[in-house]
C-alpha positions as CSV (number, residue, x, y, z in Angstrom):
1,X,10.4,30.0,-17.6
2,X,6.6,30.2,-17.3
3,X,4.9,27.8,-15.0
4,X,2.8,25.0,-16.6
5,X,-0.9,24.9,-15.7
6,X,-2.7,26.9,-13.0
7,X,-1.3,27.3,-9.5
8,X,-3.3,25.6,-6.8
9,X,-5.4,28.3,-5.0
10,X,-4.5,29.2,-1.5
11,X,-7.5,28.7,0.8
12,X,-6.8,32.0,2.5
13,X,-7.2,33.8,-0.8
14,X,-10.1,31.8,-2.3
15,X,-13.5,32.6,-0.7
16,X,-14.8,29.2,-2.1
17,X,-12.5,27.4,0.3
18,X,-13.6,29.2,3.5
19,X,-12.7,27.5,6.8
20,X,-16.1,28.4,8.1
21,X,-17.2,25.0,7.0
22,X,-14.7,22.9,8.9
23,X,-15.6,19.2,8.9
24,X,-17.7,17.9,11.8
25,X,-16.3,15.1,14.0
26,X,-18.6,12.7,12.2
27,X,-17.3,13.7,8.8
28,X,-13.7,13.4,10.0
29,X,-14.4,10.0,11.5
30,X,-15.9,8.9,8.1
31,X,-12.8,10.2,6.3
32,X,-10.6,8.2,8.7
33,X,-12.6,5.0,8.0
34,X,-12.1,5.6,4.3
35,X,-8.4,5.9,4.8
36,X,-8.4,2.6,6.7
37,X,-10.3,0.7,4.0
38,X,-8.1,2.1,1.2
39,X,-5.0,1.1,3.1
40,X,-6.3,-2.4,3.9
41,X,-7.5,-3.2,0.4
42,X,-4.7,-1.8,-1.6
43,X,-1.9,-2.9,0.7
44,X,-3.0,-6.6,0.7
45,X,-4.7,-7.0,-2.8
46,X,-2.6,-9.5,-4.7
47,X,-1.1,-11.2,-1.7
48,X,-0.7,-15.0,-2.2
49,X,-3.4,-16.7,-0.1
50,X,-4.2,-20.4,0.5
51,X,-6.6,-22.1,2.9
52,X,-3.6,-22.6,5.3
53,X,-2.4,-19.0,5.2
54,X,-5.9,-17.4,5.3
55,X,-6.2,-17.2,9.1
56,X,-2.7,-15.6,9.6
57,X,-3.2,-13.2,6.7
58,X,-6.5,-12.1,8.2
59,X,-4.8,-11.5,11.5
60,X,-2.0,-9.6,9.9
61,X,-4.5,-7.4,8.1
62,X,-6.3,-6.6,11.3
63,X,-3.1,-5.9,13.3
64,X,-1.8,-3.7,10.5
65,X,-4.8,-1.5,10.2
66,X,-5.4,-1.3,14.0
67,X,-2.1,0.5,14.2
68,X,-3.5,3.5,12.5
69,X,-4.8,6.5,14.4
70,X,-8.4,6.5,15.6
71,X,-8.9,2.8,14.7
72,X,-10.9,1.1,17.4
73,X,-11.1,-2.4,15.9
74,X,-10.8,-4.3,12.7
75,X,-12.3,-7.7,11.9
76,X,-11.3,-9.5,8.7
77,X,-13.1,-12.8,7.8
78,X,-11.9,-14.8,4.8
79,X,-14.8,-16.3,2.8
80,X,-13.3,-19.8,2.7
81,X,-16.1,-21.1,0.4
82,X,-15.1,-18.6,-2.2
83,X,-11.4,-19.3,-1.6
84,X,-12.0,-23.1,-1.9
85,X,-13.9,-22.6,-5.2
86,X,-11.1,-20.5,-6.6
87,X,-8.4,-23.0,-5.6
88,X,-10.4,-25.8,-7.1
89,X,-10.1,-24.1,-10.5
90,X,-6.4,-23.3,-10.0
91,X,-3.3,-25.4,-11.0
92,X,-1.5,-23.9,-7.9
93,X,-2.3,-24.4,-4.2
94,X,-2.7,-20.7,-3.7
95,X,-4.3,-17.7,-5.5
96,X,-4.1,-14.0,-5.1
97,X,-6.2,-12.1,-2.6
98,X,-9.0,-10.0,-3.9
99,X,-12.1,-8.4,-2.3
100,X,-14.3,-11.4,-3.2
101,X,-12.5,-13.4,-0.5
102,X,-13.0,-10.9,2.3
103,X,-15.6,-9.6,4.7
104,X,-14.3,-6.7,6.7
105,X,-15.6,-4.5,9.5
106,X,-13.7,-1.4,10.7
107,X,-14.7,0.7,13.6
108,X,-13.2,4.2,13.9
109,X,-13.5,6.4,17.0
110,X,-12.7,10.0,16.4
111,X,-13.3,12.5,19.2
112,X,-16.1,10.4,20.6
113,X,-17.8,9.8,17.2
114,X,-17.9,6.2,16.3
115,X,-18.2,5.0,12.7
116,X,-19.0,1.4,11.8
117,X,-17.9,0.5,8.3
118,X,-18.1,-2.8,6.3
119,X,-16.9,-4.4,3.1
120,X,-19.0,-7.2,1.7
121,X,-19.6,-8.6,-1.7
122,X,-22.6,-7.0,-3.4
123,X,-23.5,-7.9,-7.0
124,X,-20.1,-9.4,-7.5
125,X,-18.2,-6.3,-6.2
126,X,-16.5,-5.8,-2.9
127,X,-18.5,-2.8,-1.7
128,X,-17.3,-0.6,1.2
129,X,-19.9,1.3,3.0
130,X,-20.7,3.2,6.2
131,X,-23.2,1.3,8.3
132,X,-23.6,3.7,11.2
133,X,-22.4,6.9,12.7
134,X,-22.8,7.4,16.5
135,X,-22.1,10.5,18.6
136,X,-22.6,13.0,15.8
137,X,-22.3,16.7,16.6
């Protein structure tokens, strides 16, 4: 039987994938921050949330992500004004968690390189971004 598609190239055999360009500590720290945000957002999106459960859910999100390697700290703030507005339009006393209800700050420390990242609403979208990188090499 003939394999389907092209095999994935081996980095040792493909000059385009040279290890001479290994990521810097700053690049690795930014990658780690991206992993934390992807986990936080996609793990908790859709979770039922109410005004009463918001503080404990924010704490659970912080504690969960802080368990990951290189994570220095996580701060999750629930935008209660947005949550109250959504609940006022709902027949239920809860809604599902989306990015519009959150402001998040994650700090990653990788090999002495500190990356500060945030998620905030921008033009109606929960935008995740790198705010600063300290200790670059």
